[in-house]
C-alpha positions in Angstrom: 111.5 97.9 -57.4 108.0 99.7 -57.8 105.1 98.4 -55.6 102.0 98.3 -57.6 98.7 99.4 -56.4 95.8 96.8 -56.1 94.0 98.0 -59.2 97.7 97.8 -61.2 98.0 94.1 -59.9 94.7 93.3 -60.7 95.2 94.8 -64.6 98.7 92.9 -64.4 97.2 89.7 -63.7 94.2 89.6 -65.9 96.5 90.6 -68.9 98.7 87.6 -67.7 95.9 85.1 -67.8 94.5 86.8 -71.3 98.4 86.0 -72.9 98.8 82.5 -71.2 98.6 79.3 -73.5 95.6 78.2 -71.6 95.5 74.6 -72.7 99.2 74.1 -71.7 98.8 76.0 -68.4 95.8 73.9 -67.4 97.7 70.6 -68.1 100.5 71.8 -65.9 97.9 73.1 -63.2 96.4 69.6 -63.2 99.9 67.7 -62.8 100.8 69.8 -60.0 97.6 69.0 -58.3 98.1 65.4 -58.5 101.5 65.6 -57.2 100.4 67.9 -54.3 97.8 65.6 -53.2 100.2 62.6 -53.4 102.5 64.4 -51.1 99.8 65.2 -48.4 99.1 63.0 -45.4 95.8 64.8 -44.9 92.9 63.7 -46.8 90.3 65.8 -45.6 90.0 69.3 -43.9 89.8 73.1 -44.6 92.0 73.7 -47.5 93.0 77.5 -48.8 94.2 77.7 -52.7 96.4 80.6 -52.8 96.6 82.4 -56.0 94.0 79.8 -57.5 94.5 80.9 -61.0 91.8 79.4 -63.4 90.6 77.0 -60.5 91.9 73.8 -61.6 93.8 73.1 -58.2 90.7 74.0 -56.2 88.4 71.9 -58.3 90.8 68.9 -57.9 91.0 69.2 -54.2 87.4 69.9 -53.7 86.6 66.6 -55.5 88.9 64.8 -53.4 86.5 65.7 -50.4 88.2 69.1 -49.0 86.5 72.1 -47.9 88.0 74.6 -50.4 88.4 78.3 -50.5 90.3 80.0 -53.1 92.0 83.5 -53.6 93.7 85.5 -56.1 94.6 89.1 -57.3 93.1 88.6 -60.4 89.4 89.4 -61.0 89.1 87.1 -64.1 91.2 84.3 -62.3 88.4 84.5 -59.3 85.5 84.5 -61.8 86.9 81.5 -63.6 87.3 79.7 -60.3 83.7 80.7 -59.2 82.2 79.4 -62.6 83.5 75.8 -61.4 81.5 76.1 -58.3 84.4 77.2 -55.9 84.1 79.9 -53.1 86.6 82.3 -54.6 87.6 85.9 -53.6 89.9 88.7 -54.7 92.9 88.9 -52.3 96.1 90.8 -52.3 98.5 88.3 -50.7 101.2 91.1 -50.3 98.8 93.5 -48.6 95.8 91.6 -47.2 95.6 89.5 -44.0 94.4 86.1 -43.7 91.8 85.9 -40.7 91.2 82.2 -40.6 93.2 79.1 -40.2 93.5 76.1 -42.5 94.6 72.5 -42.3 96.1 72.7 -45.8 97.5 75.7 -47.7 98.2 75.5 -51.4 100.6 78.1 -52.8 101.3 76.8 -56.4 103.4 79.0 -58.7 102.7 82.3 -57.0 105.6 83.5 -54.8 107.7 84.4 -57.9 105.3 87.3 -58.8 105.8 88.9 -55.3 108.0 91.7 -54.3 108.6 90.0 -50.9 108.1 86.2 -51.3 109.5 85.8 -47.6 106.9 87.9 -45.9 104.1 86.4 -47.8 105.4 82.7 -46.9 105.4 83.8 -43.3 102.1 85.0 -43.5 100.8 81.5 -44.9 102.9 79.7 -42.0 100.8 81.8 -39.7 97.4 80.8 -41.2 98.2 77.2 -40.7 96.2 75.1 -38.0 98.4 73.2 -35.4 99.7 70.2 -37.7 98.8 71.8 -40.9 100.6 71.4 -44.0 101.7 73.8 -46.6 102.4 73.0 -50.3 104.6 75.5 -52.3 105.5 75.2 -55.9 108.3 77.4 -57.5 109.9 77.5 -60.7 113.3 76.2 -61.4 114.4 79.2 -63.4 117.7 77.7 -64.6 116.8 74.4 -66.2 119.0 73.1 -69.2 116.6 74.8 -71.8 117.1 78.1 -70.1 120.7 77.8 -69.8 121.1 76.9 -73.4 119.2 79.9 -74.6 121.3 82.2 -72.1 124.5 80.7 -73.6 123.1 81.6 -77.4 122.1 85.0 -76.2 118.3 84.4 -76.5 117.0 84.4 -73.1 113.2 84.0 -72.6 112.9 85.8 -69.0 113.9 89.0 -67.4 113.1 92.3 -69.2 111.1 95.4 -68.1 107.9 93.8 -68.1 108.8 90.2 -67.0 106.2 88.7 -64.8 108.4 86.9 -62.2 110.0 89.5 -60.0 112.1 86.8 -58.1 114.2 84.1 -59.6 114.3 80.8 -58.1 116.2 77.3 -58.3 116.3 74.4 -56.0 119.2 75.9 -53.7 117.1 79.1 -53.2 113.9 77.4 -52.7 115.6 75.4 -49.7 117.0 78.9 -48.4 113.5 80.7 -48.5 111.9 77.8 -46.6 114.4 77.7 -43.8 114.3 81.6 -43.6 110.3 81.4 -43.3 111.0 79.0 -40.3 109.7 76.1 -42.4 111.0 72.5 -42.6 110.8 70.7 -46.0 109.3 67.3 -45.3 109.2 66.1 -49.0 110.1 67.5 -52.4 109.1 66.5 -56.0 110.7 67.8 -59.3 108.1 68.7 -62.1 109.6 67.7 -65.5 110.4 70.2 -68.1 108.7 67.8 -70.5 105.0 68.2 -70.7 102.9 65.7 -69.2 100.8 65.0 -72.5 103.9 63.9 -74.3 103.6 60.5 -72.7 106.5 58.2 -73.2 108.9 61.5 -73.4 107.3 62.7 -70.1 108.4 59.5 -68.6 111.7 60.1 -69.3 111.5 63.6 -68.3 110.4 62.5 -64.8 113.4 60.2 -64.6 115.8 62.9 -65.4 114.2 65.5 -63.3 114.3 63.3 -60.2 118.0 62.6 -60.9 118.8 66.0 -62.0 116.3 68.6 -60.6 118.6 71.5 -61.4 118.8 70.8 -65.0 115.5 68.9 -65.8 113.0 70.2 -63.6 110.6 72.9 -64.5 109.5 73.7 -60.9 109.9 72.0 -57.7 106.9 71.0 -55.2 107.8 70.7 -51.7 105.6 69.8 -48.4 106.6 71.8 -45.5 105.7 72.3 -41.8 106.6 74.9 -39.2 109.8 73.9 -37.4 108.8 72.6 -33.9 111.2 75.0 -32.1 109.3 78.1 -33.6 
């Protein structure tokens, strides 16, 4: 697998944001922010938003009272975050080193884009303060809609230019956390049904909690370092 230069990554992820359905993406980001906040025990402190995207997560947590810093590989994403009044900088999670320590680190829908997500996760683990909390969100690539598309020969993932380099599902997410020396304290599925569909989204929430492998679009987990590490 080719390792891209920082300039190539910046171009790739600028293009990624230029081709997104921003309204849909922003709604999903806001929903993950609410879930992440509900899962945290901390209500103040220094927070790092890794892979901040358009800045909605960072803005949400700043409004909740956290001291927020944001990083992303995409210059366009960093600029969009700065326009929301957030301190944001260009950062390559695979190459650059974190030099500070944080009470809370958010890494929402990021690790699937990386060549070595385990190395990146260990880096984030090392940047936690004592008793710090890390919130990770990763996609469930094999939900029921994806399985049906595969069955009928019309998969909508993979390919030479697919943005996701690593494919996750609930069991693989648990394995990644374990291998990184992290224990899962709590986990919440995100329904495949968009949050703006109201009654249907309520049904989706019930189904995703009951059958996360089939009806969750992603999983949000709160993790902390193992005590014996």
